Each structure stands twice: as structure tokens, then as C-alpha cells.
Phi, psi and omega in degrees: 000131184280141178271339183235147175276134180243125178277103184291344180294336177295336182254334185283332182077010180293133183271100183238353186259148177294149183292144177282162177303324179295318179295320179297317180294319179297317179294321179294318178298332179272002177090005179271093185234163177278115181205135176252116178292338180295326178296315178300314182297317183295314183287326176296317177298315181299312183291323180300313180285334174294316178295320178298319180292324179288323184271008184306307180295324179296315180295316180299315182296320180294319177296319180294317179296318180296316181294317179298314180296323180296315181290326177294320179292323178295325181288319187269348185250135177266344183243053185291329186259025173281169181298318181295315181293321178295319178297318179297317179296320179298317179297316179297321179294316179298319179296318179299312181298319180296318181296333181268316188282319186303313178299323181290308181295320180297317179294320178296319179297317180295317179297320177299318178297317181297315180298318179294319180294321180296330181272319189251330189083191180279124181211123175230116180212145179252003183299321178297340182274346181291137180292139178234133180295333181295334179289337180272356181287116182295332179294315178297323178296319178294324178298317179293323182295321183263009178279178181283340187299312177300324178294320178296317180296320177297317180297318179295319179297318178296321179296316180297314180298318180295317182294311180295320178297318180295316181297316181296314182295316182294323179290316179297323179296321178293328182268011185299326180293320181287334181297323180290343179278356181299328182299335182267001182262156172275177188297321181291321178294321178296316179298317180296318181294315180296321178296316179296318179297317180298316180295318180297318177296318181297318179298316180293320179294319179296320178298318178295319180294328177294319177298315178295326179294323177297319177293321179295323179297319177298319179293317180297324178295316178297317181295320180296315179295325178295317180292331182278346184303149184237155172276162179296329179292321178295319178296321179296316180294320179296319178298321178298318180295321180289317182276340182101145178297126181305321179294320178294317178299322179296318179295320179296315178298320178297319178295319178296321178296319179296317179295318178297321179296319180297316179296320180297317180293330177291336180273343183302317180299343179276354185286154175270330182204149173243121181258132185236170184274322023255348189260332188259324187233152175207139177227137178254130186235142174231145176218119176236107185297338181280334184250333190232149180276341181205164177300147183243140176275113180274328182202152174207153181193167182234143176055247186298320179294321178299321178294322178295321179298316180294322180298315177297323178297316178298318182294334182251016175057044177264136181294132179247122184243133179268124177204094187300306182299317182293319180299312180296319180298314180293317182302316184273341187257339188235133175274161179297131181093353181265161178282155173293134180291156184303326183291349178252002181307310186299313182295319180290322180298321179295320179294315180295322178297321177297317180295315181296325179294321179295324183264004180059040177264125181275000000 
């Protein structure tokens, strides 16, 4: 019987945890974002036919004017098929096409940008374009081929085709009586009727595609979150990277301690007195009445460090005084660079007075 619970997910690598903010940002920078192409397609279709319905009279008038001018020129010109006349006709045709196509294509382009921005926001990255050797791996290609994703895409395509086909067939069936009346219409009425029928079918199809796009967006969101999921081991490794490797942090702290120790030892020769335990603790104290309001602890240490402090003191002819209670009190109560607290003034003053008397300092 086990005494401790062991989380096997740490070893299995199963991705069961929600993605961290760092993982989400990294995926976004690599171009892996939540986006449904069906939403773009549905709204582009809707807006395109909406613009066509609004521009119907505009398109008709431009075609009529172009045709009238063409026939008038053919009537009045004997050299219609010369290079100059052909060039002129080509320019007029290009202008006509531009006047009709640019508003339609431009509106579709703007709607596509808006839909993409609403889903993704502003994102510019070239990382998806970088070549990856993993893409050339045939095994990975076969995995994608036999995964669920192609089946899901096929299923979505069949649903779209069925939905649009049903809407088109049902609308045409309702209009079947009017279709037989086309024979009694003139050419302009036929064009108007066919245009109106096409736009009505397109609007209904676009509305259905928007509904399907909403469902697809929900699916894409679920799929995106599934792909972003992380294992507990991955979260643990990410936390290590953010917080720093414990071994590296330990080395950095050790280096900082060494540097601090070096600076402390450089200050020991400036001390007026070193008070010792005598074997375990040592503190170096300086007092300059012109610069400081109270004595300052320049260095302190225990065991080996205490021995180093005393050694530097001997080498620099600094008075070493043994006072066990005072040494321990200063060591535990005062940090390096801090003033001696008021409750120790008297004891420290007596030690300094003794040192000054030895050195004949008034």
C-alpha cells in the first residue's frame, strides 16, 4: 500500500492542462491563432451580393452607356479597327471593368480584413513562412492525412453544399410559376428578374453560412484550446525557465556572496577595532565622529569568515578585543553597513575607549 500519492501525469506527458499566458503568446507569435475562415467567407458573400444589389442600376447604366457609345463610334467611324481605335476601345473597356469591379472587390477586401481583425486582432509575423524540416517528414504528413481534421473539413464542406443546395432548390421551386412567365418578358425584364432571383438566393445562402460559421467558430475554439493544452511537465519546465534554473540561481547567489565577501574584506582594514567571541564570531567596527553619528559595522562573520576577519586585522595592525556577549549581540542584531543600536552604545563605547587608550588617541 502506497503512503504517498504520485501524479502519473508528470511522467506520461499527457496534455491535460490549460495553456499558460506565455504559451498562448508564443503560439500567437508563430501564427497559431483562433480563426474561422467560414466567418470570412460568409460575410464576404453577403456583402458582395449586397453591393451588387445596391449597384444594380449603376452597373446597368454603365453598360448601356458603353454599348451606346460603341455602336455610335462604329456607325460614325470608317477606321474602327485601326491600332489607335483598338487602343482607345481597350482603355474604355478597362475603365468600365474597373468602375464595376473595384467597388465590389474593395468592399469584399475590407469586410475580410474586419472579420480577421475581429477574430485575431492585429498580428504580423513571418514565422509561419519559415521552412521547417518537420514539414518534409512523410510520417508527419501521413499522420495529418489519417487524422480527424481532414474528415471534419470534408464533413463541413458536405454540410455547406447541402445547405446551399437545399436553399437554392427550395427557392427556385417556389418561383417555378414565375419562371414560366419569362417567355412573356422582354430582355430587360428577364435580366432584372434573373438578377433579383440570384441576389435573393445569395442572401439566403449567406444567412445560412453565417449560422454555420458561428458553429464552426465554436468548433475552432475547442480545437485551438485542445492544441494549446500542455502537460504538467511542460508547465513545470516553463516555470523553471521563468523563475530560473535552481542550480543556476544557486551559482549566482554563491557568486554574489563571494563578491560581497570580497568587498567586506576590503573594508576590514578601515576598522578601529575587531571584537571576537573569540573562536566563532568576529565583528569589525569603525567610528568617525566627524562623518558618522554612531559606530558602523564594516564586517562580520562566523567560524571560517571570523578567522579571515581576524587575520586581516592582524595584518593591518587592528586591535582585536575579546568580548563574547557583545560580539554575539552585534552579530545577530546589526547588518553590515548599519549603525550600532542605542542599547549597545555603552558597551561599544567602552571597547572603543580601551582601543583609543592603547593607541594614545584623544
